[in-house]
N, C-alpha and C positions, 0 to 999 in steps of 0.2 A: 064547589067545591074550597072551602078558605086555605090556600096552601100556605098563609102562616100562622093558623092553626096548625096542621098537618109537621110543617116543620118545629112549633113548639112538641107537639106529643112525642115529635121523634127524640128530641133532643131530651129532653126530660127520661124516656128511655135508655138514651146511653147514657146518661148520669148514671143513672141507676147500672147499668152494666161496665163500666169507665172503670167504678173502682175494685171489678176482680182481677185477682196478680197474670192471669193467664191472658193476653194480648187476643189471642186468635181467640180463646173461645169469647171471649167476651163479643167480641167484631160478630164473631155467631148467633151468639144470644139475643143481640143487636136485630138481627135479619129475623131469628126463628121468631121473637115474641110477635114483631111485625106479620111475617107470613102469617103464624098462627088465628093473631087477633084484627085482623085489620083488614075490611071487605074490598074487595078485588078495584072499587073505584079506587078506594082511601088509595091504594100502593101505585098504579098507576098514577096516581096526582103528585105523588111524591114523587117518584122516579122521573116525573118530568122535570121538576127541577133544580135535575143534576144538572139539566143541558142548557137552563137556565142562566142568565148573569145574575148574580146575585141581588135582589132587588131590595128596596128601601124594607123597612122589617123586621124583621126574626131571623136572624144567619144563622145554618145550621150548623151545627159543631164541626168539626175536623173530624173526629171520633166519628158519628152517626154518616155522616160522607164517604166515611172508607169504608164502613159496615157495607152500606148499601149498594157501593162501587164492587165494592169484593163479592158479594153473593148476590148481584143484581137479577141472574140471569134466575133462581130460586122464588125469588122475589114479583117476579113477572106471571101477572097472571092470567092463564093460557086463552087463547083469544077465544068470543064465544061464539058458539055454535048457530049456526044458520040453517038449520031443520025448519 
């Protein structure tokens, strides 16, 4: 999975929601969009980038980073069952 592409997509989502007048609602909007429309492996990969130092390439916007950190628990997919 291309983490730089995921960060770029998340930044574009953040650009849309960041224009909302209510900051908390905007943060929740980013998280809700990613939770509803991104598959679990995409969310896992994006959340993993929060724990890595910034690498060369596309940097995650501060707004998106804030949204992911604030809503990390709800964005983290459930562990796959091993039945």
